[in-house]
N, CA, C, O and the ligand as a Tripos MOL2 file, in Angstrom:
@<TRIPOS>MOLECULE
protein
  253   251    64     0     0
PROTEIN
NO_CHARGES

@<TRIPOS>ATOM
      1 N          -9.2710    8.7360   26.5280 N.3       1 MET1
      2 CA         -8.2900    7.4410   26.5550 C.3       1 MET1
      3 C          -7.0800    7.8080   27.1640 C.2       1 MET1
      4 O          -6.5500    8.8580   26.8010 O.2       1 MET1
      5 N          -6.5530    7.1130   28.0330 N.am      2 SER2
      6 CA         -5.3780    7.1990   28.7740 C.3       2 SER2
      7 C          -4.3900    6.1030   28.5010 C.2       2 SER2
      8 O          -4.8970    4.9910   28.3530 O.2       2 SER2
      9 N          -3.1500    6.1810   28.4100 N.am      3 CYS3
     10 CA         -2.1530    5.0450   28.3580 C.3       3 CYS3
     11 C          -1.2470    5.0090   29.5480 C.2       3 CYS3
     12 O          -0.2540    4.2850   29.6240 O.2       3 CYS3
     13 N          -1.6870    5.9000   30.5390 N.am      4 GLU4
     14 CA         -0.5890    6.0250   31.7160 C.3       4 GLU4
     15 C          -0.5830    4.6400   32.5950 C.2       4 GLU4
     16 O           0.3130    4.4250   33.4110 O.2       4 GLU4
     17 N          -1.5000    3.8510   32.3960 N.am      5 HIS5
     18 CA         -1.4970    2.5330   33.4720 C.3       5 HIS5
     19 C          -1.0280    1.2080   32.4900 C.2       5 HIS5
     20 O          -0.9800    0.0780   32.9760 O.2       5 HIS5
     21 N          -0.7130    1.4530   31.1560 N.am      6 LEU6
     22 CA         -0.4240    0.4300   30.4770 C.3       6 LEU6
     23 C           1.0930   -0.0030   30.5930 C.2       6 LEU6
     24 O           2.0170    0.8080   30.5410 O.2       6 LEU6
     25 N           1.2410   -1.2770   30.7430 N.am      7 VAL7
     26 CA          2.6460   -1.8370   30.9140 C.3       7 VAL7
     27 C           3.1130   -2.4870   29.6440 C.2       7 VAL7
     28 O           2.3300   -3.2640   29.0980 O.2       7 VAL7
     29 N           4.4140   -2.2470   29.0460 N.am      8 CYS8
     30 CA          4.9460   -2.7910   27.9070 C.3       8 CYS8
     31 C           5.1750   -4.3740   28.3040 C.2       8 CYS8
     32 O           5.3690   -4.7570   29.4570 O.2       8 CYS8
     33 N           5.1200   -5.1870   27.1970 N.am      9 ALA9
     34 CA          5.3530   -6.6860   27.3130 C.3       9 ALA9
     35 C           6.6630   -6.9290   26.8440 C.2       9 ALA9
     36 O           7.0580   -8.0880   26.9750 O.2       9 ALA9
     37 N           7.4000   -6.1430   26.3470 N.am     10 GLN10
     38 CA          8.9260   -6.1820   25.9100 C.3      10 GLN10
     39 C           9.8750   -5.6810   27.1630 C.2      10 GLN10
     40 O          10.7520   -6.4480   27.5600 O.2      10 GLN10
     41 N           9.7220   -4.5660   27.6990 N.am     11 CYS11
     42 CA         10.7790   -4.0410   28.7050 C.3      11 CYS11
     43 C          10.0510   -3.8500   30.0850 C.2      11 CYS11
     44 O          10.5950   -3.3240   31.0550 O.2      11 CYS11
     45 N           8.6410   -4.3760   30.0710 N.am     12 ALA12
     46 CA          8.0360   -4.3420   31.5000 C.3      12 ALA12
     47 C           7.8100   -2.8610   32.1880 C.2      12 ALA12
     48 O           7.3210   -2.6350   33.2950 O.2      12 ALA12
     49 N           8.3290   -1.8670   31.1690 N.am     13 GLY13
     50 CA          8.0430   -0.4520   31.7610 C.3      13 GLY13
     51 C           6.8780    0.0820   31.3890 C.2      13 GLY13
     52 O           6.2630   -0.5370   30.5210 O.2      13 GLY13
     53 N           6.3370    1.2110   31.8740 N.am     14 PRO14
     54 CA          5.2280    2.0950   31.5690 C.3      14 PRO14
     55 C           5.4650    2.3960   29.9090 C.2      14 PRO14
     56 O           6.5370    2.7990   29.4570 O.2      14 PRO14
     57 N           4.5110    2.1790   29.2650 N.am     15 VAL15
     58 CA          4.5060    2.4570   27.7880 C.3      15 VAL15
     59 C           4.6630    3.8280   27.5490 C.2      15 VAL15
     60 O           5.3730    4.2150   26.6210 O.2      15 VAL15
     61 N           3.9570    4.7510   28.4370 N.am     16 VAL16
     62 CA          4.0660    6.1400   28.4130 C.3      16 VAL16
     63 C           5.5270    6.7770   28.2290 C.2      16 VAL16
     64 O           5.7850    7.7600   27.5330 O.2      16 VAL16
     65 N           6.3710    6.0730   28.9370 N.am     17 GLU17
     66 CA          7.7030    6.4490   29.0170 C.3      17 GLU17
     67 C           8.4760    6.2490   27.6500 C.2      17 GLU17
     68 O           9.4310    6.9680   27.3560 O.2      17 GLU17
     69 N           8.0530    5.3210   26.9010 N.am     18 GLY18
     70 CA          8.6420    5.1520   25.5360 C.3      18 GLY18
     71 C          10.1000    4.5210   25.7630 C.2      18 GLY18
     72 O          11.0790    5.0320   25.2190 O.2      18 GLY18
     73 N          10.2000    3.4810   26.5200 N.am     19 ARG19
     74 CA         11.7640    2.9630   26.7220 C.3      19 ARG19
     75 C          12.2310    2.0390   25.6390 C.2      19 ARG19
     76 O          13.4380    1.8040   25.5820 O.2      19 ARG19
     77 N          11.3080    1.4110   24.6560 N.am     20 CYS20
     78 CA         11.8030    0.6390   23.9610 C.3      20 CYS20
     79 C          10.9110    0.7980   22.5920 C.2      20 CYS20
     80 O           9.7810    1.2700   22.7090 O.2      20 CYS20
     81 N          11.3800    0.4240   21.3350 N.am     21 PRO21
     82 CA         10.5130    0.5810   20.1910 C.3      21 PRO21
     83 C           8.9900    0.2070   20.2740 C.2      21 PRO21
     84 O           8.0910    0.8660   19.7540 O.2      21 PRO21
     85 N           8.8400   -0.8660   20.9520 N.am     22 SER22
     86 CA          7.5170   -1.5190   21.1310 C.3      22 SER22
     87 C           6.6880   -0.3570   22.0310 C.2      22 SER22
     88 O           5.5590   -0.0060   21.6900 O.2      22 SER22
     89 N           7.2710    0.1260   23.0520 N.am     23 CYS23
     90 CA          6.5620    1.3050   23.7760 C.3      23 CYS23
     91 C           6.1850    2.4800   22.8240 C.2      23 CYS23
     92 O           5.0510    2.9580   22.8040 O.2      23 CYS23
     93 N           7.1130    2.8720   22.1120 N.am     24 ARG24
     94 CA          7.1150    3.9600   21.4030 C.3      24 ARG24
     95 C           5.8350    3.7170   20.1750 C.2      24 ARG24
     96 O           4.9910    4.5710   19.9070 O.2      24 ARG24
     97 N           5.9150    2.5840   19.6390 N.am     25 ALA25
     98 CA          4.8840    2.2380   18.7650 C.3      25 ALA25
     99 C           3.2910    2.2220   19.3700 C.2      25 ALA25
    100 O           2.2800    2.6930   18.8490 O.2      25 ALA25
    101 N           3.4470    1.5080   20.6540 N.am     26 GLY26
    102 CA          2.1580    1.6530   21.3240 C.3      26 GLY26
    103 C           1.6910    3.0630   21.6090 C.2      26 GLY26
    104 O           0.4910    3.3280   21.5380 O.2      26 GLY26
    105 N           2.4880    3.8740   21.8930 N.am     27 LYS27
    106 CA          2.2470    5.1850   22.3870 C.3      27 LYS27
    107 C           1.7420    5.9960   21.2720 C.2      27 LYS27
    108 O           0.7900    6.7510   21.4700 O.2      27 LYS27
    109 N           2.3810    5.8940   19.9370 N.am     28 ALA28
    110 CA          1.8260    6.3330   18.8670 C.3      28 ALA28
    111 C           0.5100    5.8680   18.2380 C.2      28 ALA28
    112 O          -0.0690    6.6090   17.4440 O.2      28 ALA28
    113 N           0.0360    4.7170   18.5510 N.am     29 LYS29
    114 CA         -0.9480    4.0010   18.3200 C.3      29 LYS29
    115 C          -2.1400    4.5740   19.1830 C.2      29 LYS29
    116 O          -3.2340    4.8990   18.7210 O.2      29 LYS29
    117 N          -1.7620    4.6460   20.4980 N.am     30 LEU30
    118 CA         -2.9590    5.2500   21.2110 C.3      30 LEU30
    119 C          -3.1940    6.7850   21.0280 C.2      30 LEU30
    120 O          -4.2950    7.1970   21.3940 O.2      30 LEU30
    121 N          -2.3430    7.6490   20.5320 N.am     31 HIS31
    122 CA         -2.4600    8.8350   20.3620 C.3      31 HIS31
    123 C          -2.9310    9.2130   18.7940 C.2      31 HIS31
    124 O          -2.9730   10.3530   18.3320 O.2      31 HIS31
    125 N          -3.2110    8.1950   18.2200 N.am     32 HIS32
    126 CA         -3.7250    8.4220   16.7190 C.3      32 HIS32
    127 C          -4.9420    7.5720   16.6350 C.2      32 HIS32
    128 O          -4.8240    6.3770   16.3630 O.2      32 HIS32
    129 N          -6.3450    8.2260   16.8980 N.am     33 GLN33
    130 CA         -7.2870    7.6150   17.1340 C.3      33 GLN33
    131 C          -8.2090    7.5840   15.6230 C.2      33 GLN33
    132 O          -8.5510    8.6260   15.0630 O.2      33 GLN33
    133 N          -8.4600    6.5230   15.2130 N.am     34 GLY34
    134 CA         -9.1590    6.2860   14.0330 C.3      34 GLY34
    135 C          -8.5110    6.7060   12.6030 C.2      34 GLY34
    136 O          -7.4550    7.3270   12.7260 O.2      34 GLY34
    137 N          -8.9030    6.5060   11.4000 N.am     35 PRO35
    138 CA         -8.2500    7.0470   10.4090 C.3      35 PRO35
    139 C          -8.3410    8.4110   10.0870 C.2      35 PRO35
    140 O          -9.4050    9.0030   10.2720 O.2      35 PRO35
    141 N          -7.1800    9.0830    9.5470 N.am     36 GLY36
    142 CA         -7.0250   10.3500    9.5950 C.3      36 GLY36
    143 C          -6.9130   11.2170   10.8380 C.2      36 GLY36
    144 O          -7.0350   12.4410   10.8580 O.2      36 GLY36
    145 N          -6.6430   10.3530   11.9570 N.am     37 GLY37
    146 CA         -6.4650   11.2260   13.0950 C.3      37 GLY37
    147 C          -7.5790   11.8140   13.6830 C.2      37 GLY37
    148 O          -7.3940   12.5770   14.6310 O.2      37 GLY37
    149 N          -8.9120   11.5500   13.2080 N.am     38 LEU38
    150 CA        -10.1020   12.2870   13.7400 C.3      38 LEU38
    151 C         -10.5240   11.4680   15.0580 C.2      38 LEU38
    152 O         -10.4040   10.2450   15.1300 O.2      38 LEU38
    153 N         -11.0500   12.3030   16.1320 N.am     39 SER39
    154 CA        -11.4000   11.4620   16.9820 C.3      39 SER39
    155 C         -12.7360   11.3790   17.0370 C.2      39 SER39
    156 O         -13.3640   12.2550   16.4440 O.2      39 SER39
    157 N         -13.3300   10.5300   17.6110 N.am     40 PRO40
    158 CA        -14.8070   10.3280   17.4380 C.3      40 PRO40
    159 C         -15.6590   11.4450   17.7980 C.2      40 PRO40
    160 O         -16.6760   11.5990   17.1220 O.2      40 PRO40
    161 N         -15.3880   12.3560   18.8730 N.am     41 ALA41
    162 CA        -16.1740   13.4270   19.1800 C.3      41 ALA41
    163 C         -16.1450   14.4860   17.9020 C.2      41 ALA41
    164 O         -17.1090   15.0990   17.4440 O.2      41 ALA41
    165 N         -14.9900   14.5200   17.5300 N.am     42 VAL42
    166 CA        -14.8530   15.4320   16.0860 C.3      42 VAL42
    167 C         -15.7640   14.9610   15.1600 C.2      42 VAL42
    168 O         -16.5050   15.7650   14.5950 O.2      42 VAL42
    169 N         -15.8290   13.6190   14.8870 N.am     43 VAL43
    170 CA        -16.7590   13.1410   13.7480 C.3      43 VAL43
    171 C         -18.1790   13.0950   14.0670 C.2      43 VAL43
    172 O         -18.9660   12.9930   13.1260 O.2      43 VAL43
    173 N         -18.6520   13.1610   15.3570 N.am     44 VAL44
    174 CA        -19.8570   13.4130   15.8200 C.3      44 VAL44
    175 C         -20.4030   14.8580   15.6540 C.2      44 VAL44
    176 O         -21.5630   15.1280   15.3430 O.2      44 VAL44
    177 N         -19.4900   15.6770   15.8830 N.am     45 VAL45
    178 CA        -19.9100   17.3090   15.6830 C.3      45 VAL45
    179 C         -19.9300   17.4900   14.2030 C.2      45 VAL45
    180 O         -20.8240   18.2050   13.7490 O.2      45 VAL45
    181 N         -19.0880   16.9550   13.4020 N.am     46 ILE46
    182 CA        -19.0960   17.2110   11.8950 C.3      46 ILE46
    183 C         -20.5730   16.6040   11.4100 C.2      46 ILE46
    184 O         -21.3330   17.3370   10.7790 O.2      46 ILE46
    185 N         -20.8740   15.4920   11.6710 N.am     47 LEU47
    186 CA        -22.0690   14.9850   11.3410 C.3      47 LEU47
    187 C         -23.4910   15.7950   11.7710 C.2      47 LEU47
    188 O         -24.5100   15.9000   11.0890 O.2      47 LEU47
    189 N         -23.2380   16.3160   13.0820 N.am     48 LEU48
    190 CA        -24.5310   17.0250   13.5630 C.3      48 LEU48
    191 C         -24.3940   18.5790   12.6930 C.2      48 LEU48
    192 O         -25.3790   19.2880   12.4850 O.2      48 LEU48
    193 N         -23.3170   18.8510   12.3500 N.am     49 ALA49
    194 CA        -23.2590   20.0590   11.7210 C.3      49 ALA49
    195 C         -23.9660   19.9020   10.2480 C.2      49 ALA49
    196 O         -24.7390   20.7240    9.7550 O.2      49 ALA49
    197 N         -23.5260   18.6400    9.6360 N.am     50 LEU50
    198 CA        -24.0490   18.4540    8.2040 C.3      50 LEU50
    199 C         -25.5450   18.1840    8.4020 C.2      50 LEU50
    200 O         -26.2400   18.4800    7.4300 O.2      50 LEU50
    201 N         -26.1890   17.6700    9.4920 N.am     51 PHE51
    202 CA        -27.4110   17.2860    9.6840 C.3      51 PHE51
    203 C         -28.3440   18.7860    9.7270 C.2      51 PHE51
    204 O         -29.3370   19.1080    9.0740 O.2      51 PHE51
    205 N         -27.6560   19.4460   10.6640 N.am     52 PHE52
    206 CA        -28.4580   20.7930   10.5820 C.3      52 PHE52
    207 C         -28.3570   21.6160    9.2900 C.2      52 PHE52
    208 O         -29.2460   22.3540    8.8650 O.2      52 PHE52
    209 N         -27.2730   21.4170    8.7710 N.am     53 PHE53
    210 CA        -27.1920   22.1700    7.3780 C.3      53 PHE53
    211 C         -28.2190   21.5240    6.4950 C.2      53 PHE53
    212 O         -29.0090   22.3030    5.9620 O.2      53 PHE53
    213 N         -28.3450   20.3310    6.2590 N.am     54 SER54
    214 CA        -29.4170   19.8370    5.3040 C.3      54 SER54
    215 C         -30.7010   20.1980    5.7850 C.2      54 SER54
    216 O         -31.5460   20.4330    4.9210 O.2      54 SER54
    217 N         -31.0650   20.3030    7.0940 N.am     55 LEU55
    218 CA        -32.3430   20.8560    7.5750 C.3      55 LEU55
    219 C         -32.7200   22.1850    7.1390 C.2      55 LEU55
    220 O         -33.8460   22.4830    6.7410 O.2      55 LEU55
    221 N         -31.5970   23.0760    7.2440 N.am     56 ALA56
    222 CA        -31.5960   24.4640    6.8970 C.3      56 ALA56
    223 C         -32.0440   24.6290    5.4320 C.2      56 ALA56
    224 O         -32.8580   25.4760    5.0650 O.2      56 ALA56
    225 N         -31.3880   23.6720    4.5760 N.am     57 LEU57
    226 CA        -31.4280   23.5860    3.0890 C.3      57 LEU57
    227 C         -32.8340   23.1080    2.8360 C.2      57 LEU57
    228 O         -33.5060   23.7770    2.0510 O.2      57 LEU57
    229 N         -33.3050   22.1750    3.3240 N.am     58 GLN58
    230 CA        -34.7740   21.6270    3.1790 C.3      58 GLN58
    231 C         -35.7950   22.9600    3.4490 C.2      58 GLN58
    232 O         -36.7540   23.2850    2.7490 O.2      58 GLN58
    233 N         -35.3300   23.5870    4.5930 N.am     59 HIS59
    234 CA        -36.3060   24.6040    4.7220 C.3      59 HIS59
    235 C         -36.4410   25.7620    3.7670 C.2      59 HIS59
    236 O         -37.5090   26.3140    3.5020 O.2      59 HIS59
    237 N         -35.2760   26.0750    3.2810 N.am     60 LEU60
    238 CA        -35.0210   27.1500    2.3350 C.3      60 LEU60
    239 C         -35.7350   26.8310    1.1910 C.2      60 LEU60
    240 O         -36.5130   27.6480    0.6990 O.2      60 LEU60
    241 N         -35.5420   25.6540    0.6810 N.am     61 VAL61
    242 CA        -36.0680   25.0450   -0.6020 C.3      61 VAL61
    243 C         -37.5760   24.9650   -0.5600 C.2      61 VAL61
    244 O         -38.3030   25.4730   -1.4140 O.2      61 VAL61
    245 N         -38.0550   24.1920    0.6500 N.am     62 GLY62
    246 CA        -39.3980   24.2710    0.8240 C.3      62 GLY62
    247 C         -40.3100   25.4090    1.0180 C.2      62 GLY62
    248 O         -41.5220   25.4490    0.8080 O.2      62 GLY62
    249 N         -39.5490   26.2990    1.4400 N.am     63 GLY63
    250 CA        -40.2380   27.7340    1.5910 C.3      63 GLY63
    251 C         -41.2220   27.6220    2.7720 C.2      63 GLY63
    252 O         -41.8950   28.5960    3.1100 O.2      63 GLY63
    253 ZN          8.7770   -1.1560   26.1620 Zn       64 ZN64
@<TRIPOS>BOND
     1     1     2 1
     2     2     3 1
     3     3     4 2
     4     3     5 am
     5     5     6 1
     6     6     7 1
     7     7     8 2
     8     7     9 am
     9     9    10 1
    10    10    11 1
    11    11    12 2
    12    11    13 am
    13    13    14 1
    14    14    15 1
    15    15    16 2
    16    15    17 am
    17    17    18 1
    18    18    19 1
    19    19    20 2
    20    19    21 am
    21    21    22 1
    22    22    23 1
    23    23    24 2
    24    23    25 am
    25    25    26 1
    26    26    27 1
    27    27    28 2
    28    27    29 am
    29    29    30 1
    30    30    31 1
    31    31    32 2
    32    31    33 am
    33    33    34 1
    34    34    35 1
    35    35    36 2
    36    35    37 am
    37    37    38 1
    38    38    39 1
    39    39    40 2
    40    39    41 am
    41    41    42 1
    42    42    43 1
    43    43    44 2
    44    43    45 am
    45    45    46 1
    46    46    47 1
    47    47    48 2
    48    47    49 am
    49    49    50 1
    50    50    51 1
    51    51    52 2
    52    51    53 am
    53    53    54 1
    54    54    55 1
    55    55    56 2
    56    55    57 am
    57    57    58 1
    58    58    59 1
    59    59    60 2
    60    59    61 am
    61    61    62 1
    62    62    63 1
    63    63    64 2
    64    63    65 am
    65    65    66 1
    66    66    67 1
    67    67    68 2
    68    67    69 am
    69    69    70 1
    70    70    71 1
    71    71    72 2
    72    71    73 am
    73    73    74 1
    74    74    75 1
    75    75    76 2
    76    75    77 am
    77    77    78 1
    78    78    79 1
    79    79    80 2
    80    79    81 am
    81    81    82 1
    82    82    83 1
    83    83    84 2
    84    83    85 am
    85    85    86 1
    86    86    87 1
    87    87    88 2
    88    87    89 am
    89    89    90 1
    90    90    91 1
    91    91    92 2
    92    91    93 am
    93    93    94 1
    94    94    95 1
    95    95    96 2
    96    95    97 am
    97    97    98 1
    98    98    99 1
    99    99   100 2
   100    99   101 am
   101   101   102 1
   102   102   103 1
   103   103   104 2
   104   103   105 am
   105   105   106 1
   106   106   107 1
   107   107   108 2
   108   107   109 am
   109   109   110 1
   110   110   111 1
   111   111   112 2
   112   111   113 am
   113   113   114 1
   114   114   115 1
   115   115   116 2
   116   115   117 am
   117   117   118 1
   118   118   119 1
   119   119   120 2
   120   119   121 am
   121   121   122 1
   122   122   123 1
   123   123   124 2
   124   123   125 am
   125   125   126 1
   126   126   127 1
   127   127   128 2
   128   127   129 am
   129   129   130 1
   130   130   131 1
   131   131   132 2
   132   131   133 am
   133   133   134 1
   134   134   135 1
   135   135   136 2
   136   135   137 am
   137   137   138 1
   138   138   139 1
   139   139   140 2
   140   139   141 am
   141   141   142 1
   142   142   143 1
   143   143   144 2
   144   143   145 am
   145   145   146 1
   146   146   147 1
   147   147   148 2
   148   147   149 am
   149   149   150 1
   150   150   151 1
   151   151   152 2
   152   151   153 am
   153   153   154 1
   154   154   155 1
   155   155   156 2
   156   155   157 am
   157   157   158 1
   158   158   159 1
   159   159   160 2
   160   159   161 am
   161   161   162 1
   162   162   163 1
   163   163   164 2
   164   163   165 am
   165   165   166 1
   166   166   167 1
   167   167   168 2
   168   167   169 am
   169   169   170 1
   170   170   171 1
   171   171   172 2
   172   171   173 am
   173   173   174 1
   174   174   175 1
   175   175   176 2
   176   175   177 am
   177   177   178 1
   178   178   179 1
   179   179   180 2
   180   179   181 am
   181   181   182 1
   182   182   183 1
   183   183   184 2
   184   183   185 am
   185   185   186 1
   186   186   187 1
   187   187   188 2
   188   187   189 am
   189   189   190 1
   190   190   191 1
   191   191   192 2
   192   191   193 am
   193   193   194 1
   194   194   195 1
   195   195   196 2
   196   195   197 am
   197   197   198 1
   198   198   199 1
   199   199   200 2
   200   199   201 am
   201   201   202 1
   202   202   203 1
   203   203   204 2
   204   203   205 am
   205   205   206 1
   206   206   207 1
   207   207   208 2
   208   207   209 am
   209   209   210 1
   210   210   211 1
   211   211   212 2
   212   211   213 am
   213   213   214 1
   214   214   215 1
   215   215   216 2
   216   215   217 am
   217   217   218 1
   218   218   219 1
   219   219   220 2
   220   219   221 am
   221   221   222 1
   222   222   223 1
   223   223   224 2
   224   223   225 am
   225   225   226 1
   226   226   227 1
   227   227   228 2
   228   227   229 am
   229   229   230 1
   230   230   231 1
   231   231   232 2
   232   231   233 am
   233   233   234 1
   234   234   235 1
   235   235   236 2
   236   235   237 am
   237   237   238 1
   238   238   239 1
   239   239   240 2
   240   239   241 am
   241   241   242 1
   242   242   243 1
   243   243   244 2
   244   243   245 am
   245   245   246 1
   246   246   247 1
   247   247   248 2
   248   247   249 am
   249   249   250 1
   250   250   251 1
   251   251   252 2
@<TRIPOS>SUBSTRUCTURE
     1 MET1         2 RESIDUE 1 A MET
     2 SER2         6 RESIDUE 1 A SER
     3 CYS3        10 RESIDUE 1 A CYS
     4 GLU4        14 RESIDUE 1 A GLU
     5 HIS5        18 RESIDUE 1 A HIS
     6 LEU6        22 RESIDUE 1 A LEU
     7 VAL7        26 RESIDUE 1 A VAL
     8 CYS8        30 RESIDUE 1 A CYS
     9 ALA9        34 RESIDUE 1 A ALA
    10 GLN10       38 RESIDUE 1 A GLN
    11 CYS11       42 RESIDUE 1 A CYS
    12 ALA12       46 RESIDUE 1 A ALA
    13 GLY13       50 RESIDUE 1 A GLY
    14 PRO14       54 RESIDUE 1 A PRO
    15 VAL15       58 RESIDUE 1 A VAL
    16 VAL16       62 RESIDUE 1 A VAL
    17 GLU17       66 RESIDUE 1 A GLU
    18 GLY18       70 RESIDUE 1 A GLY
    19 ARG19       74 RESIDUE 1 A ARG
    20 CYS20       78 RESIDUE 1 A CYS
    21 PRO21       82 RESIDUE 1 A PRO
    22 SER22       86 RESIDUE 1 A SER
    23 CYS23       90 RESIDUE 1 A CYS
    24 ARG24       94 RESIDUE 1 A ARG
    25 ALA25       98 RESIDUE 1 A ALA
    26 GLY26      102 RESIDUE 1 A GLY
    27 LYS27      106 RESIDUE 1 A LYS
    28 ALA28      110 RESIDUE 1 A ALA
    29 LYS29      114 RESIDUE 1 A LYS
    30 LEU30      118 RESIDUE 1 A LEU
    31 HIS31      122 RESIDUE 1 A HIS
    32 HIS32      126 RESIDUE 1 A HIS
    33 GLN33      130 RESIDUE 1 A GLN
    34 GLY34      134 RESIDUE 1 A GLY
    35 PRO35      138 RESIDUE 1 A PRO
    36 GLY36      142 RESIDUE 1 A GLY
    37 GLY37      146 RESIDUE 1 A GLY
    38 LEU38      150 RESIDUE 1 A LEU
    39 SER39      154 RESIDUE 1 A SER
    40 PRO40      158 RESIDUE 1 A PRO
    41 ALA41      162 RESIDUE 1 A ALA
    42 VAL42      166 RESIDUE 1 A VAL
    43 VAL43      170 RESIDUE 1 A VAL
    44 VAL44      174 RESIDUE 1 A VAL
    45 VAL45      178 RESIDUE 1 A VAL
    46 ILE46      182 RESIDUE 1 A ILE
    47 LEU47      186 RESIDUE 1 A LEU
    48 LEU48      190 RESIDUE 1 A LEU
    49 ALA49      194 RESIDUE 1 A ALA
    50 LEU50      198 RESIDUE 1 A LEU
    51 PHE51      202 RESIDUE 1 A PHE
    52 PHE52      206 RESIDUE 1 A PHE
    53 PHE53      210 RESIDUE 1 A PHE
    54 SER54      214 RESIDUE 1 A SER
    55 LEU55      218 RESIDUE 1 A LEU
    56 ALA56      222 RESIDUE 1 A ALA
    57 LEU57      226 RESIDUE 1 A LEU
    58 GLN58      230 RESIDUE 1 A GLN
    59 HIS59      234 RESIDUE 1 A HIS
    60 LEU60      238 RESIDUE 1 A LEU
    61 VAL61      242 RESIDUE 1 A VAL
    62 GLY62      246 RESIDUE 1 A GLY
    63 GLY63      250 RESIDUE 1 A GLY
    64 ZN64       253 GROUP 0 **** ****
C-alpha cells in the first residue's frame, strides 16, 4: 500500500510530506495496518504455521 499519490484535503499538499496535522495523522494511519500493527501477510504466515503445527501434532498423536 502506497500513500505517495494521496493529496491532503486541508493543505492540498501530498500527504507523504506531512505539512499539516491532518497529513501526519493520515500518514500514521497508512503506515499502521490493522490492529496491533500486524500486516495481513504476517497474519497469513502465522496462520499457516499454526496449521502445519497442528497437522504435525495430529500425526504424532495418531501415530
Ligand atoms: Zn495536509
